[in-house]
N, CA, C, O and the ligand as a Tripos MOL2 file, in Angstrom:
@<TRIPOS>MOLECULE
protein
  233   231    59     0     0
PROTEIN
NO_CHARGES

@<TRIPOS>ATOM
      1 N           0.8370   22.3210   18.4590 N.3       1 MET1
      2 CA          1.8510   21.2410   18.0960 C.3       1 MET1
      3 C           0.8580   20.0280   17.6670 C.2       1 MET1
      4 O           1.3220   18.8880   17.6510 O.2       1 MET1
      5 N          -0.3860   20.2330   17.3500 N.am      2 VAL2
      6 CA         -1.5130   19.1020   16.9680 C.3       2 VAL2
      7 C          -0.7800   18.7950   15.5820 C.2       2 VAL2
      8 O          -0.3600   17.6610   15.3500 O.2       2 VAL2
      9 N          -0.6420   19.8300   14.6790 N.am      3 ALA3
     10 CA         -0.3230   19.5140   13.2300 C.3       3 ALA3
     11 C           1.0010   18.5980   13.2610 C.2       3 ALA3
     12 O           1.1140   17.5990   12.5520 O.2       3 ALA3
     13 N           1.8560   18.9810   14.0350 N.am      4 ALA4
     14 CA          3.2240   18.3540   13.9310 C.3       4 ALA4
     15 C           2.9260   16.9460   14.3130 C.2       4 ALA4
     16 O           3.4010   16.0420   13.6250 O.2       4 ALA4
     17 N           2.1580   16.6690   15.3820 N.am      5 GLY5
     18 CA          1.8200   15.4190   15.8390 C.3       5 GLY5
     19 C           1.1810   14.6580   14.8040 C.2       5 GLY5
     20 O           1.5290   13.4850   14.6710 O.2       5 GLY5
     21 N           0.2760   15.1500   14.0280 N.am      6 LYS6
     22 CA         -0.3370   14.3640   12.9660 C.3       6 LYS6
     23 C           0.5970   14.0020   11.7590 C.2       6 LYS6
     24 O           0.4760   12.9270   11.1710 O.2       6 LYS6
     25 N           1.4890   14.8990   11.4280 N.am      7 ARG7
     26 CA          2.4910   14.6270   10.2980 C.3       7 ARG7
     27 C           3.3130   13.5680   10.8660 C.2       7 ARG7
     28 O           3.7580   12.7260   10.0870 O.2       7 ARG7
     29 N           3.5890   13.4800   12.1480 N.am      8 LYS8
     30 CA          4.6730   12.4070   12.5590 C.3       8 LYS8
     31 C           4.0540   11.0730   12.4900 C.2       8 LYS8
     32 O           4.6920   10.1060   12.0730 O.2       8 LYS8
     33 N           2.6590   10.9750   12.9420 N.am      9 LEU9
     34 CA          1.8070    9.9650   12.6550 C.3       9 LEU9
     35 C           1.7640    9.4380   11.3220 C.2       9 LEU9
     36 O           2.0270    8.2530   11.1200 O.2       9 LEU9
     37 N           1.4440   10.2510   10.3620 N.am     10 LYS10
     38 CA          1.3060    9.9430    8.9180 C.3      10 LYS10
     39 C           2.7440    9.3140    8.4760 C.2      10 LYS10
     40 O           2.7850    8.2740    7.8180 O.2      10 LYS10
     41 N           3.7930    9.9350    8.8370 N.am     11 GLU11
     42 CA          5.0590    9.3390    8.4940 C.3      11 GLU11
     43 C           5.2070    7.9620    8.8990 C.2      11 GLU11
     44 O           5.6970    7.0780    8.1960 O.2      11 GLU11
     45 N           4.7300    7.8170   10.1450 N.am     12 LEU12
     46 CA          4.8670    6.5630   10.8160 C.3      12 LEU12
     47 C           4.1000    5.3540   10.0570 C.2      12 LEU12
     48 O           4.5360    4.2060    9.9710 O.2      12 LEU12
     49 N           2.9930    5.7810    9.5740 N.am     13 HIS13
     50 CA          2.0770    4.7910    8.9120 C.3      13 HIS13
     51 C           2.3520    4.6900    7.5010 C.2      13 HIS13
     52 O           2.0750    3.6480    6.9080 O.2      13 HIS13
     53 N           2.8830    5.6940    6.8910 N.am     14 PHE14
     54 CA          3.2380    5.7020    5.5280 C.3      14 PHE14
     55 C           3.9970    4.5190    4.9190 C.2      14 PHE14
     56 O           5.0540    4.1720    5.4460 O.2      14 PHE14
     57 N           3.5460    3.9060    3.8910 N.am     15 MET15
     58 CA          4.0750    2.7830    3.4580 C.3      15 MET15
     59 C           4.5040    1.5920    4.4920 C.2      15 MET15
     60 O           5.5410    0.9300    4.4580 O.2      15 MET15
     61 N           3.5350    1.5100    5.3250 N.am     16 HIS16
     62 CA          3.6010    0.3120    6.1180 C.3      16 HIS16
     63 C           2.2920   -0.2810    6.0940 C.2      16 HIS16
     64 O           1.2260    0.3110    5.9290 O.2      16 HIS16
     65 N           2.5180   -1.7750    6.3130 N.am     17 CYS17
     66 CA          1.2060   -2.6590    6.2370 C.3      17 CYS17
     67 C           0.4080   -2.2100    7.1780 C.2      17 CYS17
     68 O           0.9350   -2.1280    8.2870 O.2      17 CYS17
     69 N          -0.8740   -1.8410    7.0830 N.am     18 PRO18
     70 CA         -2.0280   -1.5940    8.2450 C.3      18 PRO18
     71 C          -2.2000   -2.6870    9.0830 C.2      18 PRO18
     72 O          -2.7240   -2.4840   10.1780 O.2      18 PRO18
     73 N          -1.8320   -3.8920    8.7510 N.am     19 LYS19
     74 CA         -2.2450   -5.2240    9.3540 C.3      19 LYS19
     75 C          -1.1780   -5.7000   10.2110 C.2      19 LYS19
     76 O          -1.4310   -6.1050   11.3460 O.2      19 LYS19
     77 N           0.0520   -5.6780    9.7200 N.am     20 CYS20
     78 CA          1.0600   -6.1650   10.6590 C.3      20 CYS20
     79 C           2.1950   -5.2250   10.9450 C.2      20 CYS20
     80 O           3.0390   -5.5200   11.7910 O.2      20 CYS20
     81 N           2.2500   -3.9310   10.1640 N.am     21 GLY21
     82 CA          3.1070   -2.9350   10.4740 C.3      21 GLY21
     83 C           4.5110   -2.9970    9.6810 C.2      21 GLY21
     84 O           5.3090   -2.0630    9.7490 O.2      21 GLY21
     85 N           4.7470   -4.1090    8.9570 N.am     22 LEU22
     86 CA          5.9020   -4.2720    8.2760 C.3      22 LEU22
     87 C           5.9980   -3.2000    7.1260 C.2      22 LEU22
     88 O           5.0220   -2.5870    6.6950 O.2      22 LEU22
     89 N           7.2370   -3.0550    6.7010 N.am     23 LYS23
     90 CA          7.1750   -1.9680    5.6640 C.3      23 LYS23
     91 C           6.6800   -2.4940    4.3320 C.2      23 LYS23
     92 O           6.8180   -3.6820    4.0360 O.2      23 LYS23
     93 N           6.0610   -1.5500    3.4680 N.am     24 LEU24
     94 CA          5.4450   -2.1150    2.2350 C.3      24 LEU24
     95 C           6.5710   -1.8520    1.0880 C.2      24 LEU24
     96 O           7.3110   -0.8680    1.1000 O.2      24 LEU24
     97 N           6.5930   -2.8410    0.1270 N.am     25 CYS25
     98 CA          7.3590   -2.6690   -0.9110 C.3      25 CYS25
     99 C           6.5160   -2.4700   -2.2260 C.2      25 CYS25
    100 O           5.4320   -3.0410   -2.3480 O.2      25 CYS25
    101 N           7.0020   -1.6920   -3.1570 N.am     26 ILE26
    102 CA          6.1210   -1.5710   -4.5340 C.3      26 ILE26
    103 C           6.4710   -2.8710   -5.4870 C.2      26 ILE26
    104 O           7.5720   -3.3330   -5.7850 O.2      26 ILE26
    105 N           5.3860   -3.2200   -5.7910 N.am     27 ALA27
    106 CA          5.5840   -4.4650   -6.8570 C.3      27 ALA27
    107 C           4.6750   -4.1550   -8.0100 C.2      27 ALA27
    108 O           3.6870   -3.4290   -7.8970 O.2      27 ALA27
    109 N           5.0650   -4.7560   -9.1630 N.am     28 ASP28
    110 CA          4.1930   -4.6620  -10.4090 C.3      28 ASP28
    111 C           3.4600   -5.8270  -10.5400 C.2      28 ASP28
    112 O           4.0270   -6.9180  -10.6100 O.2      28 ASP28
    113 N           2.1500   -5.6990  -10.5850 N.am     29 TYR29
    114 CA          1.2380   -6.7890  -10.9940 C.3      29 TYR29
    115 C           0.4270   -6.5360  -12.2180 C.2      29 TYR29
    116 O          -0.4700   -5.6940  -12.1920 O.2      29 TYR29
    117 N           0.6810   -7.1780  -13.2180 N.am     30 ASP30
    118 CA          0.2240   -6.8210  -14.5500 C.3      30 ASP30
    119 C           0.1970   -5.3940  -14.9000 C.2      30 ASP30
    120 O          -0.8340   -4.8430  -15.2860 O.2      30 ASP30
    121 N           1.3980   -4.7530  -14.7600 N.am     31 MET31
    122 CA          1.6070   -3.3280  -15.0640 C.3      31 MET31
    123 C           1.0750   -2.4760  -14.1640 C.2      31 MET31
    124 O           1.2670   -1.2720  -14.3320 O.2      31 MET31
    125 N           0.3460   -2.9150  -13.0980 N.am     32 VAL32
    126 CA         -0.3040   -2.0390  -12.1110 C.3      32 VAL32
    127 C           0.5730   -2.1430  -10.8570 C.2      32 VAL32
    128 O           0.8570   -3.2300  -10.3550 O.2      32 VAL32
    129 N           1.0620   -0.7550  -10.2870 N.am     33 GLU33
    130 CA          1.7630   -0.8560   -9.0800 C.3      33 GLU33
    131 C           0.8270   -1.1390   -7.9510 C.2      33 GLU33
    132 O          -0.2720   -0.5930   -7.8630 O.2      33 GLU33
    133 N           1.3350   -2.0950   -7.0000 N.am     34 VAL34
    134 CA          0.7090   -2.5580   -5.8920 C.3      34 VAL34
    135 C           1.6020   -2.2840   -4.7270 C.2      34 VAL34
    136 O           2.7650   -1.9520   -4.9560 O.2      34 VAL34
    137 N           1.1290   -2.4020   -3.3820 N.am     35 ASN35
    138 CA          1.9100   -2.3190   -2.3720 C.3      35 ASN35
    139 C           1.8810   -3.6400   -1.7600 C.2      35 ASN35
    140 O           0.7860   -4.1640   -1.5580 O.2      35 ASN35
    141 N           3.1220   -4.3320   -1.3910 N.am     36 VAL36
    142 CA          3.1910   -5.7190   -0.8350 C.3      36 VAL36
    143 C           3.7750   -5.4630    0.5180 C.2      36 VAL36
    144 O           4.7070   -4.6820    0.7100 O.2      36 VAL36
    145 N           3.2040   -6.1310    1.4020 N.am     37 CYS37
    146 CA          3.6710   -6.2670    2.6560 C.3      37 CYS37
    147 C           5.2360   -6.8670    2.9060 C.2      37 CYS37
    148 O           5.6060   -7.8290    2.2330 O.2      37 CYS37
    149 N           5.9290   -6.3930    3.6750 N.am     38 GLY38
    150 CA          7.3490   -7.0760    3.8750 C.3      38 GLY38
    151 C           7.4810   -8.3950    3.9230 C.2      38 GLY38
    152 O           8.5490   -8.8790    3.5470 O.2      38 GLY38
    153 N           6.5350   -9.1560    4.3440 N.am     39 GLY39
    154 CA          6.4130  -10.7350    4.4580 C.3      39 GLY39
    155 C           5.9110  -11.3380    3.2400 C.2      39 GLY39
    156 O           5.8430  -12.5560    3.0730 O.2      39 GLY39
    157 N           5.5080  -10.3280    2.2620 N.am     40 PHE40
    158 CA          4.8960  -10.7610    1.1080 C.3      40 PHE40
    159 C           3.6140  -11.6590    1.4630 C.2      40 PHE40
    160 O           3.3070  -12.6120    0.7460 O.2      40 PHE40
    161 N           2.9120  -11.3190    2.5580 N.am     41 LYS41
    162 CA          1.7200  -12.1570    2.8600 C.3      41 LYS41
    163 C           0.5280  -11.4580    2.5900 C.2      41 LYS41
    164 O          -0.5410  -12.0480    2.4350 O.2      41 LYS41
    165 N           0.6780   -9.9250    2.5070 N.am     42 ASP42
    166 CA         -0.3650   -9.1110    2.3330 C.3      42 ASP42
    167 C          -0.1760   -8.3490    1.1580 C.2      42 ASP42
    168 O           0.9420   -7.9380    0.8470 O.2      42 ASP42
    169 N          -1.1960   -8.1270    0.4760 N.am     43 LEU43
    170 CA         -1.2050   -7.2680   -1.0330 C.3      43 LEU43
    171 C          -2.2470   -6.0980   -0.6780 C.2      43 LEU43
    172 O          -3.3970   -6.3830   -0.3440 O.2      43 LEU43
    173 N          -1.8620   -4.9570   -0.7510 N.am     44 TRP44
    174 CA         -2.6400   -3.8660   -0.6070 C.3      44 TRP44
    175 C          -2.7870   -2.9210   -1.9290 C.2      44 TRP44
    176 O          -1.8610   -2.3930   -2.5450 O.2      44 TRP44
    177 N          -4.1590   -2.8390   -2.2080 N.am     45 LEU45
    178 CA         -4.5150   -2.2150   -3.5010 C.3      45 LEU45
    179 C          -5.3390   -0.9830   -3.1850 C.2      45 LEU45
    180 O          -5.9800   -0.9910   -2.1340 O.2      45 LEU45
    181 N          -5.3850   -0.0390   -3.8950 N.am     46 GLU46
    182 CA         -6.2090    1.0970   -3.8900 C.3      46 GLU46
    183 C          -7.3830    0.7290   -4.7530 C.2      46 GLU46
    184 O          -7.1440   -0.1390   -5.5930 O.2      46 GLU46
    185 N          -8.5480    1.1910   -4.7170 N.am     47 ALA47
    186 CA         -9.7060    0.6600   -5.4860 C.3      47 ALA47
    187 C          -9.4760    0.8650   -6.9300 C.2      47 ALA47
    188 O          -9.8520    0.0110   -7.7330 O.2      47 ALA47
    189 N          -8.8850    1.9420   -7.3080 N.am     48 ASN48
    190 CA         -8.6470    2.1060   -8.8890 C.3      48 ASN48
    191 C          -7.4890    1.0070   -9.2560 C.2      48 ASN48
    192 O          -7.4840    0.4690  -10.3630 O.2      48 ASN48
    193 N          -6.7630    0.7840   -8.5170 N.am     49 GLU49
    194 CA         -5.6790   -0.3450   -8.9260 C.3      49 GLU49
    195 C          -6.2580   -1.6490   -9.1400 C.2      49 GLU49
    196 O          -5.8190   -2.3340  -10.0630 O.2      49 GLU49
    197 N          -7.2270   -2.0980   -8.3740 N.am     50 LEU50
    198 CA         -7.9670   -3.2850   -8.3990 C.3      50 LEU50
    199 C          -8.7480   -3.1750   -9.8020 C.2      50 LEU50
    200 O          -8.7410   -4.1250  -10.5840 O.2      50 LEU50
    201 N          -9.4040   -2.0040  -10.0790 N.am     51 ASP51
    202 CA        -10.1970   -1.8550  -11.3560 C.3      51 ASP51
    203 C          -9.2350   -2.1380  -12.4340 C.2      51 ASP51
    204 O          -9.5840   -2.9090  -13.3280 O.2      51 ASP51
    205 N          -8.0970   -1.6180  -12.4540 N.am     52 ARG52
    206 CA         -7.2420   -1.6820  -13.6230 C.3      52 ARG52
    207 C          -6.7770   -2.9880  -13.8710 C.2      52 ARG52
    208 O          -6.6110   -3.3840  -15.0250 O.2      52 ARG52
    209 N          -6.5130   -3.8090  -12.7190 N.am     53 ILE53
    210 CA         -5.9540   -5.2990  -12.8870 C.3      53 ILE53
    211 C          -7.2640   -6.0660  -13.5390 C.2      53 ILE53
    212 O          -7.1640   -6.8480  -14.4850 O.2      53 ILE53
    213 N          -8.4520   -5.7380  -12.9180 N.am     54 LEU54
    214 CA         -9.4190   -6.6040  -13.4100 C.3      54 LEU54
    215 C          -9.8580   -6.3420  -14.9970 C.2      54 LEU54
    216 O         -10.3000   -7.2170  -15.7400 O.2      54 LEU54
    217 N          -9.6410   -4.9600  -15.3510 N.am     55 GLU55
    218 CA         -9.7810   -4.5170  -16.7140 C.3      55 GLU55
    219 C          -8.7940   -5.0990  -17.5460 C.2      55 GLU55
    220 O          -9.0920   -5.1830  -18.7380 O.2      55 GLU55
    221 N          -7.5790   -5.5610  -17.1550 N.am     56 SER56
    222 CA         -6.5920   -6.0860  -17.8990 C.3      56 SER56
    223 C          -6.8420   -7.5630  -17.9980 C.2      56 SER56
    224 O          -6.2120   -8.1620  -18.8690 O.2      56 SER56
    225 N          -7.6640   -8.2350  -17.2370 N.am     57 LYS57
    226 CA         -8.0880   -9.3880  -17.4610 C.3      57 LYS57
    227 C          -9.0830   -9.8060  -18.4300 C.2      57 LYS57
    228 O          -9.2800  -10.9490  -18.8410 O.2      57 LYS57
    229 N          -9.6280   -8.8350  -18.7150 N.am     58 GLN58
    230 CA        -10.9770   -9.0410  -19.5310 C.3      58 GLN58
    231 C         -10.5480   -9.3100  -21.1390 C.2      58 GLN58
    232 O         -11.4190   -9.5010  -21.9870 O.2      58 GLN58
    233 ZN          1.4220   -7.2350    6.6770 Zn       59 ZN59
@<TRIPOS>BOND
     1     1     2 1
     2     2     3 1
     3     3     4 2
     4     3     5 am
     5     5     6 1
     6     6     7 1
     7     7     8 2
     8     7     9 am
     9     9    10 1
    10    10    11 1
    11    11    12 2
    12    11    13 am
    13    13    14 1
    14    14    15 1
    15    15    16 2
    16    15    17 am
    17    17    18 1
    18    18    19 1
    19    19    20 2
    20    19    21 am
    21    21    22 1
    22    22    23 1
    23    23    24 2
    24    23    25 am
    25    25    26 1
    26    26    27 1
    27    27    28 2
    28    27    29 am
    29    29    30 1
    30    30    31 1
    31    31    32 2
    32    31    33 am
    33    33    34 1
    34    34    35 1
    35    35    36 2
    36    35    37 am
    37    37    38 1
    38    38    39 1
    39    39    40 2
    40    39    41 am
    41    41    42 1
    42    42    43 1
    43    43    44 2
    44    43    45 am
    45    45    46 1
    46    46    47 1
    47    47    48 2
    48    47    49 am
    49    49    50 1
    50    50    51 1
    51    51    52 2
    52    51    53 am
    53    53    54 1
    54    54    55 1
    55    55    56 2
    56    55    57 am
    57    57    58 1
    58    58    59 1
    59    59    60 2
    60    59    61 am
    61    61    62 1
    62    62    63 1
    63    63    64 2
    64    63    65 am
    65    65    66 1
    66    66    67 1
    67    67    68 2
    68    67    69 am
    69    69    70 1
    70    70    71 1
    71    71    72 2
    72    71    73 am
    73    73    74 1
    74    74    75 1
    75    75    76 2
    76    75    77 am
    77    77    78 1
    78    78    79 1
    79    79    80 2
    80    79    81 am
    81    81    82 1
    82    82    83 1
    83    83    84 2
    84    83    85 am
    85    85    86 1
    86    86    87 1
    87    87    88 2
    88    87    89 am
    89    89    90 1
    90    90    91 1
    91    91    92 2
    92    91    93 am
    93    93    94 1
    94    94    95 1
    95    95    96 2
    96    95    97 am
    97    97    98 1
    98    98    99 1
    99    99   100 2
   100    99   101 am
   101   101   102 1
   102   102   103 1
   103   103   104 2
   104   103   105 am
   105   105   106 1
   106   106   107 1
   107   107   108 2
   108   107   109 am
   109   109   110 1
   110   110   111 1
   111   111   112 2
   112   111   113 am
   113   113   114 1
   114   114   115 1
   115   115   116 2
   116   115   117 am
   117   117   118 1
   118   118   119 1
   119   119   120 2
   120   119   121 am
   121   121   122 1
   122   122   123 1
   123   123   124 2
   124   123   125 am
   125   125   126 1
   126   126   127 1
   127   127   128 2
   128   127   129 am
   129   129   130 1
   130   130   131 1
   131   131   132 2
   132   131   133 am
   133   133   134 1
   134   134   135 1
   135   135   136 2
   136   135   137 am
   137   137   138 1
   138   138   139 1
   139   139   140 2
   140   139   141 am
   141   141   142 1
   142   142   143 1
   143   143   144 2
   144   143   145 am
   145   145   146 1
   146   146   147 1
   147   147   148 2
   148   147   149 am
   149   149   150 1
   150   150   151 1
   151   151   152 2
   152   151   153 am
   153   153   154 1
   154   154   155 1
   155   155   156 2
   156   155   157 am
   157   157   158 1
   158   158   159 1
   159   159   160 2
   160   159   161 am
   161   161   162 1
   162   162   163 1
   163   163   164 2
   164   163   165 am
   165   165   166 1
   166   166   167 1
   167   167   168 2
   168   167   169 am
   169   169   170 1
   170   170   171 1
   171   171   172 2
   172   171   173 am
   173   173   174 1
   174   174   175 1
   175   175   176 2
   176   175   177 am
   177   177   178 1
   178   178   179 1
   179   179   180 2
   180   179   181 am
   181   181   182 1
   182   182   183 1
   183   183   184 2
   184   183   185 am
   185   185   186 1
   186   186   187 1
   187   187   188 2
   188   187   189 am
   189   189   190 1
   190   190   191 1
   191   191   192 2
   192   191   193 am
   193   193   194 1
   194   194   195 1
   195   195   196 2
   196   195   197 am
   197   197   198 1
   198   198   199 1
   199   199   200 2
   200   199   201 am
   201   201   202 1
   202   202   203 1
   203   203   204 2
   204   203   205 am
   205   205   206 1
   206   206   207 1
   207   207   208 2
   208   207   209 am
   209   209   210 1
   210   210   211 1
   211   211   212 2
   212   211   213 am
   213   213   214 1
   214   214   215 1
   215   215   216 2
   216   215   217 am
   217   217   218 1
   218   218   219 1
   219   219   220 2
   220   219   221 am
   221   221   222 1
   222   222   223 1
   223   223   224 2
   224   223   225 am
   225   225   226 1
   226   226   227 1
   227   227   228 2
   228   227   229 am
   229   229   230 1
   230   230   231 1
   231   231   232 2
@<TRIPOS>SUBSTRUCTURE
     1 MET1         2 RESIDUE 1 A MET
     2 VAL2         6 RESIDUE 1 A VAL
     3 ALA3        10 RESIDUE 1 A ALA
     4 ALA4        14 RESIDUE 1 A ALA
     5 GLY5        18 RESIDUE 1 A GLY
     6 LYS6        22 RESIDUE 1 A LYS
     7 ARG7        26 RESIDUE 1 A ARG
     8 LYS8        30 RESIDUE 1 A LYS
     9 LEU9        34 RESIDUE 1 A LEU
    10 LYS10       38 RESIDUE 1 A LYS
    11 GLU11       42 RESIDUE 1 A GLU
    12 LEU12       46 RESIDUE 1 A LEU
    13 HIS13       50 RESIDUE 1 A HIS
    14 PHE14       54 RESIDUE 1 A PHE
    15 MET15       58 RESIDUE 1 A MET
    16 HIS16       62 RESIDUE 1 A HIS
    17 CYS17       66 RESIDUE 1 A CYS
    18 PRO18       70 RESIDUE 1 A PRO
    19 LYS19       74 RESIDUE 1 A LYS
    20 CYS20       78 RESIDUE 1 A CYS
    21 GLY21       82 RESIDUE 1 A GLY
    22 LEU22       86 RESIDUE 1 A LEU
    23 LYS23       90 RESIDUE 1 A LYS
    24 LEU24       94 RESIDUE 1 A LEU
    25 CYS25       98 RESIDUE 1 A CYS
    26 ILE26      102 RESIDUE 1 A ILE
    27 ALA27      106 RESIDUE 1 A ALA
    28 ASP28      110 RESIDUE 1 A ASP
    29 TYR29      114 RESIDUE 1 A TYR
    30 ASP30      118 RESIDUE 1 A ASP
    31 MET31      122 RESIDUE 1 A MET
    32 VAL32      126 RESIDUE 1 A VAL
    33 GLU33      130 RESIDUE 1 A GLU
    34 VAL34      134 RESIDUE 1 A VAL
    35 ASN35      138 RESIDUE 1 A ASN
    36 VAL36      142 RESIDUE 1 A VAL
    37 CYS37      146 RESIDUE 1 A CYS
    38 GLY38      150 RESIDUE 1 A GLY
    39 GLY39      154 RESIDUE 1 A GLY
    40 PHE40      158 RESIDUE 1 A PHE
    41 LYS41      162 RESIDUE 1 A LYS
    42 ASP42      166 RESIDUE 1 A ASP
    43 LEU43      170 RESIDUE 1 A LEU
    44 TRP44      174 RESIDUE 1 A TRP
    45 LEU45      178 RESIDUE 1 A LEU
    46 GLU46      182 RESIDUE 1 A GLU
    47 ALA47      186 RESIDUE 1 A ALA
    48 ASN48      190 RESIDUE 1 A ASN
    49 GLU49      194 RESIDUE 1 A GLU
    50 LEU50      198 RESIDUE 1 A LEU
    51 ASP51      202 RESIDUE 1 A ASP
    52 ARG52      206 RESIDUE 1 A ARG
    53 ILE53      210 RESIDUE 1 A ILE
    54 LEU54      214 RESIDUE 1 A LEU
    55 GLU55      218 RESIDUE 1 A GLU
    56 SER56      222 RESIDUE 1 A SER
    57 LYS57      226 RESIDUE 1 A LYS
    58 GLN58      230 RESIDUE 1 A GLN
    59 ZN59       233 GROUP 0 **** ****
């Protein structure tokens, strides 16, 4: 039952802010999809998403 436990854990953390645990929302920032914390206090980016935003600023 280890696998099932791992999946449960993943579902629990999926789309939740790793910092405060609130649900994450998808937002558009310069046409790049980013994850915003429920309180809009934290912005979570994947490394390639940051690259795309920086590229669009050049
Ligand atoms: Zn948060």
